[in-house]
C-alpha positions as CSV (number, residue, x, y, z in Angstrom):
1,M,-15.8,22.1,-18.5
2,G,-18.7,19.9,-19.3
3,G,-20.8,20.2,-22.5
4,M,-19.9,16.9,-24.1
5,G,-23.0,15.8,-26.1
6,W,-24.6,19.3,-26.1
7,D,-24.9,21.8,-28.9
8,N,-26.3,25.3,-28.5
9,G,-28.3,24.2,-25.4
10,F,-29.7,21.0,-26.9
11,A,-28.6,17.5,-26.0
12,T,-27.2,15.8,-29.1
13,A,-26.1,12.5,-27.6
14,E,-27.9,9.6,-25.9
15,F,-25.8,10.1,-22.7
16,P,-24.6,13.7,-22.7
17,D,-22.6,15.3,-19.8
18,S,-24.9,16.1,-16.9
19,T,-24.1,19.8,-17.3
20,Q,-23.9,22.0,-20.4
21,K,-20.5,23.7,-21.0
22,I,-19.4,26.1,-18.2
23,S,-16.8,28.5,-19.5
24,L,-14.8,31.5,-18.6
25,G,-15.1,32.8,-22.1
26,T,-12.0,34.2,-23.7
27,V,-9.1,35.0,-21.4
28,A,-5.8,36.8,-22.2
29,L,-2.6,35.0,-21.2
30,S,0.7,36.6,-20.3
31,A,4.3,35.3,-20.0
32,E,3.7,34.8,-16.2
33,W,1.7,32.0,-14.5
34,Q,-2.0,33.0,-13.9
35,K,-4.6,31.3,-11.9
36,F,-8.1,30.8,-13.3
37,E,-11.2,29.4,-11.6
38,I,-14.4,28.1,-13.2
39,D,-17.3,28.4,-10.7
40,L,-19.2,25.1,-10.6
41,A,-21.6,26.1,-7.9
42,G,-25.0,24.4,-8.5
43,A,-23.7,22.4,-11.5
44,D,-24.7,18.8,-11.9
45,L,-21.4,16.9,-11.8
46,S,-22.8,13.4,-11.6
47,R,-21.8,12.4,-15.1
48,V,-19.0,14.3,-16.8
49,G,-16.9,13.2,-19.7
50,C,-15.3,16.6,-20.4
51,G,-13.6,17.3,-17.1
52,F,-11.6,20.2,-18.5
53,G,-11.1,21.6,-22.0
54,W,-9.9,24.6,-23.9
55,V,-10.2,26.0,-27.4
56,T,-8.5,28.8,-29.3
57,N,-8.6,30.3,-32.8
58,D,-7.0,32.7,-35.1
59,V,-9.5,35.4,-34.4
60,S,-8.6,35.5,-30.7
61,N,-4.9,35.5,-31.7
62,F,-4.9,37.8,-34.7
63,G,-1.5,37.9,-36.5
64,L,0.0,34.9,-34.6
65,S,1.0,31.9,-36.6
66,V,1.8,29.8,-33.5
67,V,0.3,29.8,-30.0
68,R,2.0,28.0,-27.1
69,F,1.0,27.9,-23.5
70,S,1.3,25.6,-20.4
71,L,-1.3,24.2,-18.0
72,D,-0.6,22.9,-14.5
73,D,-2.4,21.8,-11.3
74,I,-5.8,21.4,-12.8
75,H,-8.1,20.2,-10.0
76,Y,-11.6,20.3,-8.5
77,E,-12.3,21.9,-5.1
78,F,-15.5,20.9,-3.3
79,A,-17.1,22.5,-0.3
80,E,-17.3,19.1,1.4
81,P,-14.8,16.2,0.8
82,R,-16.0,13.7,-1.7
83,L,-13.9,10.7,-0.7
84,T,-14.4,7.3,-2.2
85,P,-12.4,4.1,-1.8
86,L,-9.3,4.3,-3.9
87,F,-6.3,2.2,-4.8
88,L,-3.3,4.1,-5.9
89,Q,-1.6,3.1,-9.2
90,S,1.8,1.5,-8.3
91,Y,3.8,2.8,-11.2
92,A,3.5,5.9,-13.4
93,S,1.9,5.1,-16.7
94,V,3.9,4.5,-19.8
95,A,2.8,4.6,-23.4
96,P,0.2,1.8,-24.2
97,S,2.5,0.5,-26.9
98,A,5.3,-0.2,-24.4
99,D,5.7,-3.7,-22.9
100,A,5.7,-2.2,-19.4
101,A,2.2,-0.8,-20.1
102,I,0.6,-4.1,-19.0
103,I,1.0,-3.0,-15.3
104,N,-0.3,0.6,-15.9
105,N,-3.5,-0.3,-14.0
106,F,-1.9,-2.3,-11.3
107,A,-2.3,-1.2,-7.7
108,Y,-0.1,-3.6,-5.6
109,L,-1.4,-4.1,-2.1
110,Y,2.0,-3.6,-0.5
111,D,2.5,-0.2,-2.3
112,N,-0.9,1.0,-1.2
113,A,-0.5,-0.2,2.4
114,A,2.9,1.7,2.6
115,A,1.2,4.8,1.1
116,A,-1.6,4.6,3.6
117,L,0.9,4.4,6.5
118,A,2.9,7.4,5.1
119,L,-0.3,9.5,4.5
120,S,-1.7,8.7,7.9
121,H,1.5,9.5,9.8
122,A,1.8,12.8,7.8
123,G,-1.6,13.8,8.9
124,K,-3.4,13.3,5.6
125,H,-6.0,11.2,7.3
126,E,-8.8,11.5,4.7
127,R,-6.4,10.3,1.9
128,A,-5.2,7.5,4.1
129,Q,-8.8,6.5,4.8
130,Q,-9.5,6.3,1.1
131,I,-6.9,3.5,0.7
132,A,-8.0,1.8,3.9
133,D,-11.6,1.9,2.7
134,A,-10.4,0.3,-0.6
135,I,-8.7,-2.5,1.4
136,V,-11.8,-3.1,3.5
137,Y,-14.0,-3.2,0.4
138,A,-11.6,-5.7,-1.3
139,L,-11.6,-7.8,1.9
140,E,-15.4,-7.9,2.0
141,N,-16.0,-8.3,-1.7
142,D,-13.6,-10.8,-3.2
143,R,-15.0,-12.5,-6.2
144,A,-14.3,-16.0,-4.7
145,Y,-13.0,-15.8,-1.1
146,S,-14.5,-14.7,2.2
147,D,-11.9,-16.1,4.5
148,G,-9.8,-13.0,5.3
149,R,-7.4,-13.1,2.4
150,L,-6.5,-10.3,0.0
151,R,-5.0,-10.4,-3.4
152,N,-1.5,-9.1,-4.1
153,A,-2.8,-6.5,-6.5
154,Y,-6.1,-4.8,-7.5
155,S,-7.1,-2.5,-10.3
156,S,-6.1,1.1,-9.6
157,G,-8.8,3.6,-8.8
158,D,-12.2,2.8,-7.4
159,P,-12.2,-0.9,-6.5
160,H,-15.9,-1.5,-7.2
161,S,-16.7,-3.6,-10.2
162,F,-18.3,-1.8,-13.2
163,K,-22.0,-1.7,-13.5
164,G,-23.3,-5.1,-14.7
165,W,-20.0,-6.9,-13.8
166,L,-20.8,-9.6,-11.2
167,S,-18.8,-12.4,-9.7
168,G,-19.7,-16.1,-10.0
169,K,-21.7,-15.5,-6.8
170,G,-23.8,-12.9,-8.6
171,E,-22.3,-10.0,-6.5
172,Q,-20.2,-7.0,-7.0
173,F,-16.5,-7.6,-6.5
174,A,-13.2,-5.9,-6.1
175,R,-11.6,-5.5,-9.5
176,I,-8.4,-7.4,-10.2
177,P,-5.9,-5.9,-12.7
178,G,-4.9,-7.3,-16.1
179,F,-4.4,-6.4,-19.7
180,Y,-6.1,-6.9,-23.0
181,D,-4.2,-8.6,-25.8
182,R,-5.3,-7.1,-29.1
183,E,-3.8,-9.8,-31.1
184,D,-6.0,-12.6,-29.7
185,G,-8.7,-10.5,-28.3
186,Q,-8.3,-11.9,-24.8
187,W,-8.2,-10.4,-21.3
188,Y,-5.3,-11.7,-19.2
189,E,-4.8,-11.6,-15.4
190,D,-1.4,-11.8,-13.7
191,Y,-0.4,-14.9,-11.7
192,Y,1.1,-12.9,-8.9
193,A,-1.7,-10.3,-8.8
194,V,-4.4,-12.9,-8.1
195,S,-2.3,-14.7,-5.5
196,T,-2.0,-14.0,-1.8
197,A,1.4,-13.3,-0.2
198,T,1.6,-13.4,3.6
199,G,3.9,-10.3,3.7
200,N,1.4,-8.2,1.8
201,L,-1.3,-9.2,4.2
202,A,0.9,-8.1,7.1
203,W,1.4,-4.7,5.5
204,A,-2.4,-4.4,5.0
205,M,-2.8,-5.1,8.7
206,L,-0.2,-2.5,9.6
207,A,-1.9,0.1,7.4
208,L,-5.3,-0.6,8.9
209,C,-4.0,-0.4,12.4
210,E,-2.3,2.9,11.8
211,V,-5.3,4.5,10.1
212,Y,-7.5,3.2,12.8
213,E,-5.4,4.8,15.5
214,N,-5.9,8.2,13.8
215,A,-9.6,7.5,13.2
216,P,-10.7,5.4,16.3
217,A,-14.4,5.8,15.4
218,R,-13.7,3.6,12.3
219,T,-13.8,0.3,14.1
220,D,-14.2,-1.5,10.8
221,Y,-10.5,-0.8,10.1
222,L,-9.5,-2.7,13.3
223,S,-12.0,-5.5,12.6
224,A,-10.6,-5.9,9.1
225,A,-7.0,-6.1,10.4
226,R,-8.1,-8.8,12.9
227,E,-9.9,-10.7,10.1
228,I,-6.7,-10.7,8.0
229,G,-4.6,-11.6,11.0
230,D,-6.8,-14.5,11.8
231,F,-6.5,-15.8,8.2
232,V,-2.7,-15.6,8.5
233,L,-2.8,-17.7,11.7
234,T,-4.0,-20.6,9.4
235,L,-0.5,-20.3,7.8
236,K,1.3,-20.9,11.0
237,D,3.9,-23.6,10.8
238,D,4.4,-25.4,14.1
239,A,8.0,-26.0,13.1
240,G,8.6,-22.2,13.0
241,G,7.3,-19.1,11.3
242,F,4.5,-18.7,8.8
243,T,4.3,-20.0,5.2
244,A,4.1,-17.6,2.3
245,G,0.5,-17.8,1.4
246,Y,-1.4,-19.1,-1.7
247,E,-0.5,-18.9,-5.4
248,G,-2.6,-19.1,-8.5
249,W,-6.2,-18.6,-9.5
250,E,-9.2,-19.5,-7.4
251,G,-10.1,-23.2,-7.8
252,S,-6.5,-24.1,-8.7
253,E,-4.6,-22.2,-6.0
254,V,-1.7,-23.9,-4.3
255,K,-0.5,-23.3,-0.7
256,A,3.1,-22.2,-0.8
257,G,5.5,-24.3,1.4
258,Y,8.4,-21.9,1.6
259,K,8.8,-19.4,4.4
260,S,10.0,-15.9,3.7
261,T,12.1,-14.0,6.2
262,E,10.7,-10.8,4.9
263,H,7.1,-11.9,5.4
264,N,7.8,-13.0,8.9
265,I,9.5,-9.7,9.7
266,D,6.3,-8.0,8.5
267,L,4.2,-10.3,10.8
268,I,6.3,-9.4,13.8
269,S,5.2,-5.8,13.5
270,A,1.7,-6.5,12.2
271,Y,0.8,-8.9,15.0
272,G,2.6,-6.6,17.5
273,R,0.4,-3.7,16.5
274,L,-2.7,-5.9,16.7
275,A,-1.6,-7.0,20.2
276,E,-1.2,-3.4,21.3
277,L,-4.6,-2.4,20.0
278,T,-6.6,-5.4,21.1
279,G,-4.7,-6.8,24.1
280,E,-5.2,-10.3,22.8
281,A,-2.5,-12.7,23.8
282,R,-2.8,-14.8,20.6
283,Y,-1.5,-11.9,18.6
284,T,1.4,-11.5,20.9
285,E,2.1,-15.2,20.6
286,A,2.0,-14.9,16.8
287,A,4.4,-12.0,16.8
288,T,6.8,-14.0,19.0
289,H,6.4,-17.0,16.7
290,A,7.4,-15.0,13.6
291,E,10.3,-13.3,15.5
292,T,11.7,-16.7,16.6
293,F,11.7,-17.8,12.9
294,V,13.4,-14.6,11.7
295,L,16.2,-15.0,14.2
296,T,16.9,-18.6,12.9
297,M,17.6,-17.0,9.5
298,Y,20.4,-14.9,11.0
299,D,24.0,-16.0,10.3
300,E,26.1,-15.0,13.3
301,E,29.3,-15.5,11.4
302,R,28.4,-13.5,8.2
303,H,26.2,-11.1,10.2
304,C,23.3,-11.2,7.7
305,F,19.7,-12.5,7.5
306,Y,19.0,-15.0,4.8
307,T,15.9,-14.8,2.5
308,G,14.1,-17.7,4.0
309,T,13.5,-21.4,3.3
310,G,12.9,-23.5,0.2
311,E,9.6,-25.1,-0.7
312,D,10.2,-27.8,1.8
313,G,10.1,-25.3,4.6
314,T,13.4,-26.3,6.2
315,T,16.3,-25.8,3.7
316,I,17.7,-22.3,4.0
317,N,17.9,-20.3,0.8
318,K,21.3,-18.7,0.7
319,D,21.4,-18.0,-3.1
320,V,20.0,-14.4,-2.8
321,L,20.8,-12.0,-0.1
322,P,18.2,-9.2,-0.2
323,L,18.8,-5.9,1.4
324,D,15.3,-5.6,2.9
325,C,15.6,-8.8,4.9
326,N,18.4,-7.1,6.8
327,T,17.1,-3.5,7.0
328,W,13.5,-4.6,7.9
329,A,14.8,-7.0,10.5
330,L,16.6,-4.2,12.3
331,L,13.7,-1.9,12.0
332,A,11.3,-4.5,13.4
333,L,13.5,-6.0,16.1
334,G,14.9,-2.7,17.4
335,D,16.7,-3.0,20.8
336,R,15.7,-6.6,21.0
337,F,18.5,-7.4,18.5
338,E,22.1,-6.5,19.7
339,D,24.1,-7.2,16.4
340,A,22.8,-4.2,14.4
341,T,26.2,-2.6,13.9
342,A,27.6,-5.9,12.4
343,V,24.6,-6.3,10.1
344,M,25.1,-2.8,8.8
345,E,28.8,-3.4,8.2
346,F,27.7,-6.4,6.1
347,V,25.3,-4.2,4.2
348,E,27.9,-1.5,3.6
349,Q,30.4,-4.0,2.2
350,N,28.0,-6.1,0.1
351,M,25.2,-3.8,-1.0
352,R,26.4,-0.3,-1.1
353,T,27.1,1.3,-4.5
354,E,28.6,4.7,-5.2
355,D,25.2,6.3,-5.3
356,G,23.1,4.3,-2.8
357,Y,22.2,0.7,-2.0
358,D,21.3,-2.2,-4.3
359,F,18.5,-4.7,-3.7
360,N,21.1,-7.5,-3.6
361,T,24.8,-8.1,-3.7
362,D,25.5,-7.7,-7.4
363,K,25.6,-3.9,-7.1
364,D,24.2,-3.3,-10.5
365,G,22.2,-0.2,-9.5
366,V,20.5,1.8,-6.8
367,W,17.2,0.6,-5.3
368,F,15.8,3.7,-3.7
369,E,13.2,2.0,-1.5
370,G,16.0,0.0,0.1
371,T,18.2,3.1,0.3
372,A,15.5,4.8,2.4
373,Q,15.3,1.8,4.6
374,V,19.1,2.1,5.3
375,A,18.6,5.7,6.2
376,L,16.0,4.8,8.8
377,V,18.1,2.1,10.3
378,Y,20.9,4.6,10.8
379,A,18.4,7.0,12.4
380,Q,17.3,4.2,14.7
381,M,20.9,3.5,15.6
382,G,21.5,7.1,16.5
383,D,23.9,7.8,13.6
384,T,22.4,11.1,12.7
385,A,25.2,12.1,10.3
386,R,24.8,8.9,8.2
387,Y,21.1,9.3,8.2
388,E,21.2,12.9,7.0
389,E,23.8,12.0,4.3
390,I,21.6,9.2,2.8
391,L,18.5,11.4,3.2
392,A,20.2,14.1,1.1
393,L,21.0,11.5,-1.5
394,L,17.4,10.5,-1.6
395,D,16.2,14.1,-1.8
396,S,18.5,14.7,-4.8
397,N,16.8,11.9,-6.7
398,E,13.2,13.0,-5.9
399,L,11.4,13.9,-9.0
400,P,9.7,17.4,-9.5
401,T,6.4,15.6,-9.0
402,G,7.4,14.6,-5.5
403,S,7.6,10.9,-6.6
404,M,10.6,8.6,-6.4
405,P,11.6,6.1,-9.1
406,A,12.0,2.5,-8.1
407,A,15.7,2.5,-9.2
408,D,18.2,4.8,-10.7
409,R,18.2,2.9,-14.0
410,D,16.3,0.1,-15.8
411,G,17.1,-3.5,-15.2
412,V,18.3,-3.4,-11.6
413,S,18.2,-7.1,-10.7
414,T,16.8,-8.7,-7.5
415,G,18.1,-12.3,-8.1
416,F,14.5,-13.5,-8.1
417,I,12.0,-14.4,-10.9
418,V,8.4,-13.2,-11.0
419,N,6.1,-15.8,-9.4
420,G,4.5,-18.1,-11.9
421,T,6.8,-17.1,-14.8
422,D,10.4,-17.3,-16.0
423,I,10.7,-13.5,-16.1
424,L,13.5,-11.9,-14.1
425,W,12.2,-9.7,-11.3
426,E,13.8,-6.3,-11.9
427,Y,13.3,-2.7,-10.9
428,G,13.4,0.2,-13.4
429,N,13.7,4.0,-13.5
430,R,9.9,4.5,-13.3
431,P,8.1,6.5,-10.6
432,H,6.9,4.1,-8.0
433,T,4.4,4.5,-5.2
434,G,6.2,2.1,-2.9
435,A,9.5,3.9,-3.3
436,T,7.8,7.2,-2.8
437,A,6.2,6.0,0.5
438,W,9.7,4.9,1.8
439,L,11.1,8.3,0.8
440,A,8.3,9.9,2.9
441,F,9.2,7.5,5.8
442,A,12.8,8.6,5.6
443,Q,11.9,12.3,5.4
444,M,9.7,12.0,8.4
445,N,12.1,9.7,10.2
446,Y,9.2,7.4,10.7
447,N,9.7,3.6,11.2
448,P,6.5,1.9,9.9
449,L,7.8,-1.4,11.4
450,R,8.2,-0.2,14.9
451,C,7.1,-2.9,17.3
452,D,7.2,-3.1,21.1
453,F,4.9,-6.0,21.9
């Protein structure tokens, strides 16, 4: 490793690696896996472009016309953790030439909040704190806002802006994702990514509360959750529920008028957790306000929850029936809702496919995130056999990397369009952080929406 910009002990570049090459020399490989370690004790690793490399030649492989070998699990081990704020990439990267590559650097807030919850519950507290630290940094260092809102997505990796990149306020800021168009030489940001959705804020609150409970000395996590919660209180509709947030770029953002059932379900749990941790009545009242709205979206004859209202805030949207409005409602309401069996009968009849559960009622594919949600609902209802059956299905679709694809095929429809565009919102067969988090929830039989306020 190292050595970029060096030649025979002399620096040959203006900014060489901070260390000269450190090598094991020539090693002999066999047909079996072998472990090699490069000792980096005392090495200056502050600026390294060549993190790992190998070279071979015909002298070392005399008489061989072809050399083939495999590498796996290359990583650095430090005596002390070197943990920095980190947003996880939401989807596995695809080739830069593919259309889907435009979201290679996207770290959606919801996916990261779900991952933080899963990691924290699994005991991976340091990893969960990296995500929580990124959320706190983003909250405190938005390029335009300081009112408690977060964006729907950030650039994956370290959220800090690059050296010399400053906001209009002359300060560092949390990087927002986008893509560069080579044809017109322009950088583009995504309408949804720069916007603020209430449900995503609720999941950030849940994640911060969970990580705080496992790291009580980090009071900044709870303070951040309260700051976000107080911002969402400004979206309270006295007629019922909370509106969906703000859409568009700063300076031209528009307050959404519609109210999402899913968002309000999230708020039941998020405010419930805040109430548990702070004892403040206003958060209990907010959770109750969200729950009251969610219950108005329940159709007692069809036994399903509708998606929410139109932009007028009153007309009920019955065009799309999402699975998660129903599964999440049951996970959040728990014993406070007595019609769970009937709701699951609706789900089985209208959203179950041969291999799992779809996002909506057209049954055009399996949405693995929602399938994991169904498993947890059955676990909560005490139907262990059904839970284990669905869990086995999920495990059989888990990839060798441990990740879970968003769907069992490309083009699984949701019935919605992507905010600010005319593009159909679809899921594909691409490894997804959100789906992987829900796989973990199902495997651990952990309900991230538990709420007993």
